PyMOL commands that place a pseudoatom at each C-alpha (Angstrom):
pseudoatom trace, name=CA, resn=MET, resi=1, chain=A, elem=C, hetatm=0, pos=[-33.885, -4.809, -5.927]
pseudoatom trace, name=CA, resn=VAL, resi=2, chain=A, elem=C, hetatm=0, pos=[-30.587, -4.466, -7.850]
pseudoatom trace, name=CA, resn=ASP, resi=3, chain=A, elem=C, hetatm=0, pos=[-30.334, -6.643, -10.929]
pseudoatom trace, name=CA, resn=LYS, resi=4, chain=A, elem=C, hetatm=0, pos=[-27.441, -8.970, -10.245]
pseudoatom trace, name=CA, resn=LYS, resi=5, chain=A, elem=C, hetatm=0, pos=[-26.537, -8.995, -13.913]
pseudoatom trace, name=CA, resn=SER, resi=6, chain=A, elem=C, hetatm=0, pos=[-26.161, -5.203, -14.017]
pseudoatom trace, name=CA, resn=LYS, resi=7, chain=A, elem=C, hetatm=0, pos=[-22.920, -5.078, -12.052]
pseudoatom trace, name=CA, resn=THR, resi=8, chain=A, elem=C, hetatm=0, pos=[-19.665, -5.434, -13.932]
pseudoatom trace, name=CA, resn=PRO, resi=9, chain=A, elem=C, hetatm=0, pos=[-16.342, -6.547, -12.395]
pseudoatom trace, name=CA, resn=GLU, resi=10, chain=A, elem=C, hetatm=0, pos=[-15.212, -2.893, -12.472]
pseudoatom trace, name=CA, resn=VAL, resi=11, chain=A, elem=C, hetatm=0, pos=[-18.158, -1.901, -10.270]
pseudoatom trace, name=CA, resn=VAL, resi=12, chain=A, elem=C, hetatm=0, pos=[-17.308, -4.685, -7.812]
pseudoatom trace, name=CA, resn=ILE, resi=13, chain=A, elem=C, hetatm=0, pos=[-13.634, -3.647, -7.816]
pseudoatom trace, name=CA, resn=ASN, resi=14, chain=A, elem=C, hetatm=0, pos=[-14.666, -0.111, -6.857]
pseudoatom trace, name=CA, resn=GLN, resi=15, chain=A, elem=C, hetatm=0, pos=[-16.953, -1.432, -4.113]
pseudoatom trace, name=CA, resn=ILE, resi=16, chain=A, elem=C, hetatm=0, pos=[-14.196, -3.592, -2.615]
pseudoatom trace, name=CA, resn=ARG, resi=17, chain=A, elem=C, hetatm=0, pos=[-11.734, -0.704, -2.852]
pseudoatom trace, name=CA, resn=ALA, resi=18, chain=A, elem=C, hetatm=0, pos=[-14.232, 1.595, -1.112]
pseudoatom trace, name=CA, resn=ALA, resi=19, chain=A, elem=C, hetatm=0, pos=[-14.723, -1.004, 1.638]
pseudoatom trace, name=CA, resn=ILE, resi=20, chain=A, elem=C, hetatm=0, pos=[-10.946, -1.169, 2.186]
pseudoatom trace, name=CA, resn=LEU, resi=21, chain=A, elem=C, hetatm=0, pos=[-10.740, 2.626, 2.361]
pseudoatom trace, name=CA, resn=ASP, resi=22, chain=A, elem=C, hetatm=0, pos=[-13.655, 2.680, 4.812]
pseudoatom trace, name=CA, resn=GLY, resi=23, chain=A, elem=C, hetatm=0, pos=[-11.871, 0.182, 7.042]
pseudoatom trace, name=CA, resn=LEU, resi=24, chain=A, elem=C, hetatm=0, pos=[-14.378, -2.622, 6.515]
pseudoatom trace, name=CA, resn=TYR, resi=25, chain=A, elem=C, hetatm=0, pos=[-11.597, -4.850, 5.198]
pseudoatom trace, name=CA, resn=GLY, resi=26, chain=A, elem=C, hetatm=0, pos=[-8.118, -4.406, 6.602]
pseudoatom trace, name=CA, resn=PRO, resi=27, chain=A, elem=C, hetatm=0, pos=[-4.732, -5.943, 5.820]
pseudoatom trace, name=CA, resn=GLY, resi=28, chain=A, elem=C, hetatm=0, pos=[-4.872, -9.679, 6.503]
pseudoatom trace, name=CA, resn=ASP, resi=29, chain=A, elem=C, hetatm=0, pos=[-8.666, -9.891, 6.269]
pseudoatom trace, name=CA, resn=ARG, resi=30, chain=A, elem=C, hetatm=0, pos=[-10.073, -12.658, 4.089]
pseudoatom trace, name=CA, resn=LEU, resi=31, chain=A, elem=C, hetatm=0, pos=[-12.580, -11.955, 1.330]
pseudoatom trace, name=CA, resn=MET, resi=32, chain=A, elem=C, hetatm=0, pos=[-14.763, -14.881, 0.355]
pseudoatom trace, name=CA, resn=GLU, resi=33, chain=A, elem=C, hetatm=0, pos=[-16.376, -14.908, -3.060]
pseudoatom trace, name=CA, resn=ALA, resi=34, chain=A, elem=C, hetatm=0, pos=[-19.796, -16.023, -1.835]
pseudoatom trace, name=CA, resn=ASP, resi=35, chain=A, elem=C, hetatm=0, pos=[-19.851, -13.460, 0.974]
pseudoatom trace, name=CA, resn=LEU, resi=36, chain=A, elem=C, hetatm=0, pos=[-18.971, -10.620, -1.387]
pseudoatom trace, name=CA, resn=ALA, resi=37, chain=A, elem=C, hetatm=0, pos=[-21.602, -11.686, -3.908]
pseudoatom trace, name=CA, resn=GLU, resi=38, chain=A, elem=C, hetatm=0, pos=[-24.220, -11.552, -1.169]
pseudoatom trace, name=CA, resn=LYS, resi=39, chain=A, elem=C, hetatm=0, pos=[-22.958, -8.280, 0.283]
pseudoatom trace, name=CA, resn=PHE, resi=40, chain=A, elem=C, hetatm=0, pos=[-22.875, -6.462, -3.048]
pseudoatom trace, name=CA, resn=HIS, resi=41, chain=A, elem=C, hetatm=0, pos=[-26.006, -8.125, -4.475]
pseudoatom trace, name=CA, resn=VAL, resi=42, chain=A, elem=C, hetatm=0, pos=[-24.194, -9.504, -7.493]
pseudoatom trace, name=CA, resn=SER, resi=43, chain=A, elem=C, hetatm=0, pos=[-23.564, -12.891, -9.052]
pseudoatom trace, name=CA, resn=ARG, resi=44, chain=A, elem=C, hetatm=0, pos=[-20.311, -14.685, -8.260]
pseudoatom trace, name=CA, resn=SER, resi=45, chain=A, elem=C, hetatm=0, pos=[-18.843, -14.334, -11.749]
pseudoatom trace, name=CA, resn=PRO, resi=46, chain=A, elem=C, hetatm=0, pos=[-18.065, -10.572, -11.589]
pseudoatom trace, name=CA, resn=VAL, resi=47, chain=A, elem=C, hetatm=0, pos=[-16.846, -11.020, -8.000]
pseudoatom trace, name=CA, resn=ARG, resi=48, chain=A, elem=C, hetatm=0, pos=[-14.426, -13.695, -9.162]
pseudoatom trace, name=CA, resn=GLU, resi=49, chain=A, elem=C, hetatm=0, pos=[-13.125, -11.417, -11.931]
pseudoatom trace, name=CA, resn=ALA, resi=50, chain=A, elem=C, hetatm=0, pos=[-12.858, -8.483, -9.517]
pseudoatom trace, name=CA, resn=LEU, resi=51, chain=A, elem=C, hetatm=0, pos=[-10.847, -10.544, -7.026]
pseudoatom trace, name=CA, resn=GLN, resi=52, chain=A, elem=C, hetatm=0, pos=[-8.493, -11.682, -9.786]
pseudoatom trace, name=CA, resn=ALA, resi=53, chain=A, elem=C, hetatm=0, pos=[-7.969, -8.077, -10.922]
pseudoatom trace, name=CA, resn=LEU, resi=54, chain=A, elem=C, hetatm=0, pos=[-7.284, -6.908, -7.363]
pseudoatom trace, name=CA, resn=GLN, resi=55, chain=A, elem=C, hetatm=0, pos=[-4.816, -9.754, -6.889]
pseudoatom trace, name=CA, resn=SER, resi=56, chain=A, elem=C, hetatm=0, pos=[-3.088, -8.790, -10.130]
pseudoatom trace, name=CA, resn=GLU, resi=57, chain=A, elem=C, hetatm=0, pos=[-2.643, -5.160, -9.013]
pseudoatom trace, name=CA, resn=GLY, resi=58, chain=A, elem=C, hetatm=0, pos=[-1.316, -6.236, -5.605]
pseudoatom trace, name=CA, resn=THR, resi=59, chain=A, elem=C, hetatm=0, pos=[-4.189, -5.132, -3.371]
pseudoatom trace, name=CA, resn=LEU, resi=60, chain=A, elem=C, hetatm=0, pos=[-5.188, -8.723, -2.597]
pseudoatom trace, name=CA, resn=VAL, resi=61, chain=A, elem=C, hetatm=0, pos=[-3.259, -11.966, -2.398]
pseudoatom trace, name=CA, resn=ALA, resi=62, chain=A, elem=C, hetatm=0, pos=[-4.685, -15.401, -3.189]
pseudoatom trace, name=CA, resn=THR, resi=63, chain=A, elem=C, hetatm=0, pos=[-4.910, -17.883, -0.340]
pseudoatom trace, name=CA, resn=PRO, resi=64, chain=A, elem=C, hetatm=0, pos=[-5.444, -21.531, -1.400]
pseudoatom trace, name=CA, resn=TYR, resi=65, chain=A, elem=C, hetatm=0, pos=[-8.861, -22.888, -0.375]
pseudoatom trace, name=CA, resn=ALA, resi=66, chain=A, elem=C, hetatm=0, pos=[-9.521, -19.774, 1.714]
pseudoatom trace, name=CA, resn=GLY, resi=67, chain=A, elem=C, hetatm=0, pos=[-10.498, -17.075, -0.784]
pseudoatom trace, name=CA, resn=ALA, resi=68, chain=A, elem=C, hetatm=0, pos=[-8.514, -13.888, -1.197]
pseudoatom trace, name=CA, resn=MET, resi=69, chain=A, elem=C, hetatm=0, pos=[-6.850, -11.807, 1.498]
pseudoatom trace, name=CA, resn=VAL, resi=70, chain=A, elem=C, hetatm=0, pos=[-6.105, -8.099, 1.708]
pseudoatom trace, name=CA, resn=ARG, resi=71, chain=A, elem=C, hetatm=0, pos=[-2.353, -8.004, 1.266]
pseudoatom trace, name=CA, resn=PRO, resi=72, chain=A, elem=C, hetatm=0, pos=[-0.566, -7.114, 4.536]
pseudoatom trace, name=CA, resn=LEU, resi=73, chain=A, elem=C, hetatm=0, pos=[1.255, -3.786, 4.647]
pseudoatom trace, name=CA, resn=SER, resi=74, chain=A, elem=C, hetatm=0, pos=[5.001, -3.894, 4.163]
pseudoatom trace, name=CA, resn=SER, resi=75, chain=A, elem=C, hetatm=0, pos=[7.779, -1.409, 4.846]
pseudoatom trace, name=CA, resn=ALA, resi=76, chain=A, elem=C, hetatm=0, pos=[9.734, -2.833, 1.881]
pseudoatom trace, name=CA, resn=GLU, resi=77, chain=A, elem=C, hetatm=0, pos=[6.744, -2.366, -0.403]
pseudoatom trace, name=CA, resn=ILE, resi=78, chain=A, elem=C, hetatm=0, pos=[6.121, 1.229, 0.670]
pseudoatom trace, name=CA, resn=ASP, resi=79, chain=A, elem=C, hetatm=0, pos=[9.793, 2.086, 0.017]
pseudoatom trace, name=CA, resn=GLU, resi=80, chain=A, elem=C, hetatm=0, pos=[9.615, 0.617, -3.485]
pseudoatom trace, name=CA, resn=ILE, resi=81, chain=A, elem=C, hetatm=0, pos=[6.313, 2.320, -4.291]
pseudoatom trace, name=CA, resn=ALA, resi=82, chain=A, elem=C, hetatm=0, pos=[7.672, 5.660, -3.083]
pseudoatom trace, name=CA, resn=GLU, resi=83, chain=A, elem=C, hetatm=0, pos=[10.754, 5.405, -5.276]
pseudoatom trace, name=CA, resn=ILE, resi=84, chain=A, elem=C, hetatm=0, pos=[8.746, 4.553, -8.385]
pseudoatom trace, name=CA, resn=ARG, resi=85, chain=A, elem=C, hetatm=0, pos=[6.069, 7.186, -7.712]
pseudoatom trace, name=CA, resn=LEU, resi=86, chain=A, elem=C, hetatm=0, pos=[8.658, 9.940, -7.364]
pseudoatom trace, name=CA, resn=ASN, resi=87, chain=A, elem=C, hetatm=0, pos=[10.308, 8.940, -10.630]
pseudoatom trace, name=CA, resn=LEU, resi=88, chain=A, elem=C, hetatm=0, pos=[6.978, 8.913, -12.465]
pseudoatom trace, name=CA, resn=ILE, resi=89, chain=A, elem=C, hetatm=0, pos=[6.018, 12.300, -11.015]
pseudoatom trace, name=CA, resn=SER, resi=90, chain=A, elem=C, hetatm=0, pos=[9.355, 13.789, -12.058]
pseudoatom trace, name=CA, resn=LEU, resi=91, chain=A, elem=C, hetatm=0, pos=[8.769, 12.575, -15.622]
pseudoatom trace, name=CA, resn=ALA, resi=92, chain=A, elem=C, hetatm=0, pos=[5.267, 14.088, -15.774]
pseudoatom trace, name=CA, resn=LEU, resi=93, chain=A, elem=C, hetatm=0, pos=[5.760, 17.540, -14.234]
pseudoatom trace, name=CA, resn=LYS, resi=94, chain=A, elem=C, hetatm=0, pos=[7.669, 19.299, -17.020]
pseudoatom trace, name=CA, resn=PRO, resi=95, chain=A, elem=C, hetatm=0, pos=[5.568, 18.202, -20.035]
pseudoatom trace, name=CA, resn=ALA, resi=96, chain=A, elem=C, hetatm=0, pos=[2.338, 18.727, -18.094]
pseudoatom trace, name=CA, resn=HIS, resi=97, chain=A, elem=C, hetatm=0, pos=[3.196, 22.256, -17.016]
pseudoatom trace, name=CA, resn=ARG, resi=98, chain=A, elem=C, hetatm=0, pos=[3.146, 23.554, -20.593]
pseudoatom trace, name=CA, resn=GLN, resi=99, chain=A, elem=C, hetatm=0, pos=[-0.421, 22.303, -21.039]
pseudoatom trace, name=CA, resn=LEU, resi=100, chain=A, elem=C, hetatm=0, pos=[-1.990, 23.329, -17.727]
pseudoatom trace, name=CA, resn=ALA, resi=101, chain=A, elem=C, hetatm=0, pos=[-4.459, 26.226, -17.746]
pseudoatom trace, name=CA, resn=PRO, resi=102, chain=A, elem=C, hetatm=0, pos=[-5.068, 28.555, -14.767]
pseudoatom trace, name=CA, resn=ALA, resi=103, chain=A, elem=C, hetatm=0, pos=[-8.290, 26.649, -14.090]
pseudoatom trace, name=CA, resn=ASP, resi=104, chain=A, elem=C, hetatm=0, pos=[-6.293, 23.413, -13.811]
pseudoatom trace, name=CA, resn=PHE, resi=105, chain=A, elem=C, hetatm=0, pos=[-3.996, 24.939, -11.195]
pseudoatom trace, name=CA, resn=ASP, resi=106, chain=A, elem=C, hetatm=0, pos=[-7.016, 26.289, -9.300]
pseudoatom trace, name=CA, resn=LEU, resi=107, chain=A, elem=C, hetatm=0, pos=[-8.671, 22.868, -9.265]
pseudoatom trace, name=CA, resn=ALA, resi=108, chain=A, elem=C, hetatm=0, pos=[-5.449, 21.115, -8.247]
pseudoatom trace, name=CA, resn=SER, resi=109, chain=A, elem=C, hetatm=0, pos=[-4.962, 23.645, -5.446]
pseudoatom trace, name=CA, resn=ASP, resi=110, chain=A, elem=C, hetatm=0, pos=[-8.497, 23.070, -4.186]
pseudoatom trace, name=CA, resn=LEU, resi=111, chain=A, elem=C, hetatm=0, pos=[-7.996, 19.300, -4.272]
pseudoatom trace, name=CA, resn=ALA, resi=112, chain=A, elem=C, hetatm=0, pos=[-4.705, 19.632, -2.378]
pseudoatom trace, name=CA, resn=LYS, resi=113, chain=A, elem=C, hetatm=0, pos=[-6.466, 21.545, 0.398]
pseudoatom trace, name=CA, resn=ARG, resi=114, chain=A, elem=C, hetatm=0, pos=[-9.245, 18.969, 0.568]
pseudoatom trace, name=CA, resn=ILE, resi=115, chain=A, elem=C, hetatm=0, pos=[-6.680, 16.155, 0.865]
pseudoatom trace, name=CA, resn=THR, resi=116, chain=A, elem=C, hetatm=0, pos=[-5.202, 17.901, 3.882]
pseudoatom trace, name=CA, resn=ARG, resi=117, chain=A, elem=C, hetatm=0, pos=[-8.471, 18.830, 5.569]
pseudoatom trace, name=CA, resn=THR, resi=118, chain=A, elem=C, hetatm=0, pos=[-10.816, 15.911, 4.999]
pseudoatom trace, name=CA, resn=LYS, resi=119, chain=A, elem=C, hetatm=0, pos=[-11.579, 13.388, 7.718]
pseudoatom trace, name=CA, resn=SER, resi=120, chain=A, elem=C, hetatm=0, pos=[-12.755, 10.850, 5.143]
pseudoatom trace, name=CA, resn=VAL, resi=121, chain=A, elem=C, hetatm=0, pos=[-10.228, 8.285, 3.957]
pseudoatom trace, name=CA, resn=ARG, resi=122, chain=A, elem=C, hetatm=0, pos=[-12.228, 7.687, 0.806]
pseudoatom trace, name=CA, resn=GLU, resi=123, chain=A, elem=C, hetatm=0, pos=[-12.391, 11.391, -0.008]
pseudoatom trace, name=CA, resn=ALA, resi=124, chain=A, elem=C, hetatm=0, pos=[-8.640, 11.706, 0.500]
pseudoatom trace, name=CA, resn=PHE, resi=125, chain=A, elem=C, hetatm=0, pos=[-8.063, 8.839, -1.933]
pseudoatom trace, name=CA, resn=ASP, resi=126, chain=A, elem=C, hetatm=0, pos=[-10.472, 10.263, -4.520]
pseudoatom trace, name=CA, resn=CYS, resi=127, chain=A, elem=C, hetatm=0, pos=[-9.028, 13.785, -4.276]
pseudoatom trace, name=CA, resn=THR, resi=128, chain=A, elem=C, hetatm=0, pos=[-5.464, 12.483, -4.504]
pseudoatom trace, name=CA, resn=ARG, resi=129, chain=A, elem=C, hetatm=0, pos=[-6.359, 10.490, -7.614]
pseudoatom trace, name=CA, resn=HIS, resi=130, chain=A, elem=C, hetatm=0, pos=[-8.061, 13.501, -9.195]
pseudoatom trace, name=CA, resn=PHE, resi=131, chain=A, elem=C, hetatm=0, pos=[-5.087, 15.736, -8.300]
pseudoatom trace, name=CA, resn=TRP, resi=132, chain=A, elem=C, hetatm=0, pos=[-2.605, 13.496, -10.098]
pseudoatom trace, name=CA, resn=ASP, resi=133, chain=A, elem=C, hetatm=0, pos=[-4.976, 12.787, -12.981]
pseudoatom trace, name=CA, resn=ILE, resi=134, chain=A, elem=C, hetatm=0, pos=[-4.934, 16.511, -13.801]
pseudoatom trace, name=CA, resn=ILE, resi=135, chain=A, elem=C, hetatm=0, pos=[-1.150, 16.495, -14.097]
pseudoatom trace, name=CA, resn=PHE, resi=136, chain=A, elem=C, hetatm=0, pos=[-0.639, 13.144, -15.793]
pseudoatom trace, name=CA, resn=LYS, resi=137, chain=A, elem=C, hetatm=0, pos=[-3.413, 13.743, -18.318]
pseudoatom trace, name=CA, resn=LYS, resi=138, chain=A, elem=C, hetatm=0, pos=[-1.830, 17.042, -19.368]
pseudoatom trace, name=CA, resn=ALA, resi=139, chain=A, elem=C, hetatm=0, pos=[1.581, 15.389, -19.644]
pseudoatom trace, name=CA, resn=GLU, resi=140, chain=A, elem=C, hetatm=0, pos=[0.183, 13.397, -22.572]
pseudoatom trace, name=CA, resn=ARG, resi=141, chain=A, elem=C, hetatm=0, pos=[2.182, 10.341, -21.519]
pseudoatom trace, name=CA, resn=PRO, resi=142, chain=A, elem=C, hetatm=0, pos=[-0.532, 7.638, -21.408]
pseudoatom trace, name=CA, resn=ILE, resi=143, chain=A, elem=C, hetatm=0, pos=[1.754, 4.770, -20.386]
pseudoatom trace, name=CA, resn=LEU, resi=144, chain=A, elem=C, hetatm=0, pos=[3.199, 6.893, -17.594]
pseudoatom trace, name=CA, resn=TRP, resi=145, chain=A, elem=C, hetatm=0, pos=[-0.319, 7.745, -16.424]
pseudoatom trace, name=CA, resn=GLU, resi=146, chain=A, elem=C, hetatm=0, pos=[-1.372, 4.091, -16.521]
pseudoatom trace, name=CA, resn=MET, resi=147, chain=A, elem=C, hetatm=0, pos=[1.641, 3.031, -14.459]
pseudoatom trace, name=CA, resn=PHE, resi=148, chain=A, elem=C, hetatm=0, pos=[0.990, 5.752, -11.886]
pseudoatom trace, name=CA, resn=ARG, resi=149, chain=A, elem=C, hetatm=0, pos=[-2.682, 4.814, -11.550]
pseudoatom trace, name=CA, resn=LYS, resi=150, chain=A, elem=C, hetatm=0, pos=[-1.767, 1.187, -10.951]
pseudoatom trace, name=CA, resn=LEU, resi=151, chain=A, elem=C, hetatm=0, pos=[0.540, 2.233, -8.121]
pseudoatom trace, name=CA, resn=ASP, resi=152, chain=A, elem=C, hetatm=0, pos=[-2.242, 4.433, -6.741]
pseudoatom trace, name=CA, resn=ASP, resi=153, chain=A, elem=C, hetatm=0, pos=[-4.559, 1.428, -6.743]
pseudoatom trace, name=CA, resn=ARG, resi=154, chain=A, elem=C, hetatm=0, pos=[-1.974, -0.623, -4.894]
pseudoatom trace, name=CA, resn=MET, resi=155, chain=A, elem=C, hetatm=0, pos=[-1.688, 2.177, -2.316]
pseudoatom trace, name=CA, resn=THR, resi=156, chain=A, elem=C, hetatm=0, pos=[-5.372, 1.769, -1.337]
pseudoatom trace, name=CA, resn=ARG, resi=157, chain=A, elem=C, hetatm=0, pos=[-4.466, -0.392, 1.667]
pseudoatom trace, name=CA, resn=TYR, resi=158, chain=A, elem=C, hetatm=0, pos=[-2.194, 2.311, 3.117]
pseudoatom trace, name=CA, resn=TYR, resi=159, chain=A, elem=C, hetatm=0, pos=[-4.726, 5.148, 3.212]
pseudoatom trace, name=CA, resn=PRO, resi=160, chain=A, elem=C, hetatm=0, pos=[-6.482, 4.055, 6.441]
pseudoatom trace, name=CA, resn=LEU, resi=161, chain=A, elem=C, hetatm=0, pos=[-3.048, 3.829, 8.102]
pseudoatom trace, name=CA, resn=LEU, resi=162, chain=A, elem=C, hetatm=0, pos=[-2.163, 7.337, 6.971]
pseudoatom trace, name=CA, resn=LEU, resi=163, chain=A, elem=C, hetatm=0, pos=[-5.398, 9.063, 7.942]
pseudoatom trace, name=CA, resn=LYS, resi=164, chain=A, elem=C, hetatm=0, pos=[-6.524, 7.028, 10.938]
pseudoatom trace, name=CA, resn=GLU, resi=165, chain=A, elem=C, hetatm=0, pos=[-3.266, 6.086, 12.635]
pseudoatom trace, name=CA, resn=LEU, resi=166, chain=A, elem=C, hetatm=0, pos=[-0.427, 8.396, 11.617]
pseudoatom trace, name=CA, resn=TYR, resi=167, chain=A, elem=C, hetatm=0, pos=[-2.197, 11.673, 10.793]
pseudoatom trace, name=CA, resn=SER, resi=168, chain=A, elem=C, hetatm=0, pos=[-5.607, 11.474, 12.400]
pseudoatom trace, name=CA, resn=THR, resi=169, chain=A, elem=C, hetatm=0, pos=[-6.215, 15.230, 12.438]
pseudoatom trace, name=CA, resn=PRO, resi=170, chain=A, elem=C, hetatm=0, pos=[-5.962, 17.742, 9.564]
pseudoatom trace, name=CA, resn=GLU, resi=171, chain=A, elem=C, hetatm=0, pos=[-3.459, 19.742, 11.620]
pseudoatom trace, name=CA, resn=SER, resi=172, chain=A, elem=C, hetatm=0, pos=[-1.027, 16.825, 11.733]
pseudoatom trace, name=CA, resn=ARG, resi=173, chain=A, elem=C, hetatm=0, pos=[-1.292, 15.951, 8.059]
pseudoatom trace, name=CA, resn=PRO, resi=174, chain=A, elem=C, hetatm=0, pos=[1.571, 16.522, 5.583]
pseudoatom trace, name=CA, resn=HIS, resi=175, chain=A, elem=C, hetatm=0, pos=[0.974, 19.283, 3.009]
pseudoatom trace, name=CA, resn=GLN, resi=176, chain=A, elem=C, hetatm=0, pos=[3.021, 17.880, 0.121]
pseudoatom trace, name=CA, resn=HIS, resi=177, chain=A, elem=C, hetatm=0, pos=[0.341, 18.442, -2.520]
pseudoatom trace, name=CA, resn=GLU, resi=178, chain=A, elem=C, hetatm=0, pos=[-0.243, 22.041, -1.462]
pseudoatom trace, name=CA, resn=VAL, resi=179, chain=A, elem=C, hetatm=0, pos=[3.490, 22.768, -1.444]
pseudoatom trace, name=CA, resn=LEU, resi=180, chain=A, elem=C, hetatm=0, pos=[3.970, 21.200, -4.856]
pseudoatom trace, name=CA, resn=ILE, resi=181, chain=A, elem=C, hetatm=0, pos=[1.191, 23.180, -6.508]
pseudoatom trace, name=CA, resn=GLU, resi=182, chain=A, elem=C, hetatm=0, pos=[2.367, 26.438, -4.908]
pseudoatom trace, name=CA, resn=PHE, resi=183, chain=A, elem=C, hetatm=0, pos=[5.762, 26.259, -6.640]
pseudoatom trace, name=CA, resn=TYR, resi=184, chain=A, elem=C, hetatm=0, pos=[4.450, 24.459, -9.722]
pseudoatom trace, name=CA, resn=ARG, resi=185, chain=A, elem=C, hetatm=0, pos=[1.983, 27.252, -10.488]
pseudoatom trace, name=CA, resn=LYS, resi=186, chain=A, elem=C, hetatm=0, pos=[4.894, 29.708, -10.526]
pseudoatom trace, name=CA, resn=GLY, resi=187, chain=A, elem=C, hetatm=0, pos=[6.765, 27.589, -13.053]
pseudoatom trace, name=CA, resn=ASP, resi=188, chain=A, elem=C, hetatm=0, pos=[9.462, 26.520, -10.596]
pseudoatom trace, name=CA, resn=ILE, resi=189, chain=A, elem=C, hetatm=0, pos=[9.245, 22.836, -11.474]
pseudoatom trace, name=CA, resn=ALA, resi=190, chain=A, elem=C, hetatm=0, pos=[12.512, 21.795, -9.829]
pseudoatom trace, name=CA, resn=GLU, resi=191, chain=A, elem=C, hetatm=0, pos=[11.602, 23.438, -6.516]
pseudoatom trace, name=CA, resn=ALA, resi=192, chain=A, elem=C, hetatm=0, pos=[8.076, 22.016, -6.692]
pseudoatom trace, name=CA, resn=LEU, resi=193, chain=A, elem=C, hetatm=0, pos=[9.483, 18.500, -6.991]
pseudoatom trace, name=CA, resn=ARG, resi=194, chain=A, elem=C, hetatm=0, pos=[12.139, 19.091, -4.332]
pseudoatom trace, name=CA, resn=ALA, resi=195, chain=A, elem=C, hetatm=0, pos=[9.641, 20.439, -1.795]
pseudoatom trace, name=CA, resn=PHE, resi=196, chain=A, elem=C, hetatm=0, pos=[7.127, 17.674, -2.531]
pseudoatom trace, name=CA, resn=LYS, resi=197, chain=A, elem=C, hetatm=0, pos=[9.807, 14.976, -2.303]
pseudoatom trace, name=CA, resn=LYS, resi=198, chain=A, elem=C, hetatm=0, pos=[11.076, 16.242, 1.059]
pseudoatom trace, name=CA, resn=ILE, resi=199, chain=A, elem=C, hetatm=0, pos=[7.645, 16.075, 2.714]
pseudoatom trace, name=CA, resn=TYR, resi=200, chain=A, elem=C, hetatm=0, pos=[6.634, 12.886, 0.933]
pseudoatom trace, name=CA, resn=LEU, resi=201, chain=A, elem=C, hetatm=0, pos=[9.754, 11.017, 2.049]
pseudoatom trace, name=CA, resn=GLU, resi=202, chain=A, elem=C, hetatm=0, pos=[9.209, 12.178, 5.630]
pseudoatom trace, name=CA, resn=MET, resi=203, chain=A, elem=C, hetatm=0, pos=[5.747, 10.633, 5.396]
pseudoatom trace, name=CA, resn=VAL, resi=204, chain=A, elem=C, hetatm=0, pos=[7.269, 7.435, 4.002]
pseudoatom trace, name=CA, resn=ASP, resi=205, chain=A, elem=C, hetatm=0, pos=[9.692, 7.396, 6.948]
pseudoatom trace, name=CA, resn=ASP, resi=206, chain=A, elem=C, hetatm=0, pos=[6.743, 7.637, 9.349]
pseudoatom trace, name=CA, resn=MET, resi=207, chain=A, elem=C, hetatm=0, pos=[5.002, 4.721, 7.623]
pseudoatom trace, name=CA, resn=ARG, resi=208, chain=A, elem=C, hetatm=0, pos=[8.188, 2.661, 7.607]
pseudoatom trace, name=CA, resn=ASP, resi=209, chain=A, elem=C, hetatm=0, pos=[8.817, 3.268, 11.313]
pseudoatom trace, name=CA, resn=TYR, resi=210, chain=A, elem=C, hetatm=0, pos=[5.226, 2.358, 12.150]
pseudoatom trace, name=CA, resn=LEU, resi=211, chain=A, elem=C, hetatm=0, pos=[5.368, -0.837, 10.082]
pseudoatom trace, name=CA, resn=HIS, resi=212, chain=A, elem=C, hetatm=0, pos=[8.781, -1.813, 11.454]
pseudoatom trace, name=CA, resn=ALA, resi=213, chain=A, elem=C, hetatm=0, pos=[7.399, -1.506, 14.958]
pseudoatom trace, name=CA, resn=LYS, resi=214, chain=A, elem=C, hetatm=0, pos=[4.428, -3.671, 14.026]
pseudoatom trace, name=CA, resn=GLU, resi=215, chain=A, elem=C, hetatm=0, pos=[6.626, -6.237, 12.281]
pseudoatom trace, name=CA, resn=SER, resi=216, chain=A, elem=C, hetatm=0, pos=[8.974, -6.490, 15.273]
pseudoatom trace, name=CA, resn=VAL, resi=217, chain=A, elem=C, hetatm=0, pos=[6.198, -7.590, 17.616]
pseudoatom trace, name=CA, resn=SER, resi=218, chain=A, elem=C, hetatm=0, pos=[4.446, -9.950, 15.221]
for i in range(1, 218): cmd.bond("trace and resi %d" % i, "trace and resi %d" % (i + 1))
show_as sticks, trace
zoom trace
């Protein structure tokens, strides 16, 4: 049996995030402290701290007397996240490029292909995080990296929509990471960003249209 005292809030945060990625908790679903403590075999204290952290990052929203709720998806939110993400990426690409070794480009390229081909939402999230960690770490801009990771965390709720609803097959999936690394490896930073941005914003348009349609009938 797992020692209930052995699990930290960070472990519980990762378990809740994994459950969201796996579709066990969707936007609008309520998460009760007692239920989570039982599910994850942990005391209520780290669950409480984990819920507070997830509320702070924007993944959950507090509901008075009813626990926490997975924050509903929003077309306005996805537009704002996209704008900020693109600005952060543009700030990281040039300083990172000088520090990246051939092995880093090879790993990033492999991760980009896995993002496109995987059928697992969780694997897509993990590979995407690893892909950007390679670049932001080499940029040696720790605050920039921290800000980007926080946005990535907030994006957790959107991954099931992307991989299960909008792009359910590898053939239909956008290739923005592969395109970026193709030009980036050659040193064409401006074209890498331009090509990535074009595909990424098309994906944002698809999400916005889907969410607008949902919002109009709710």
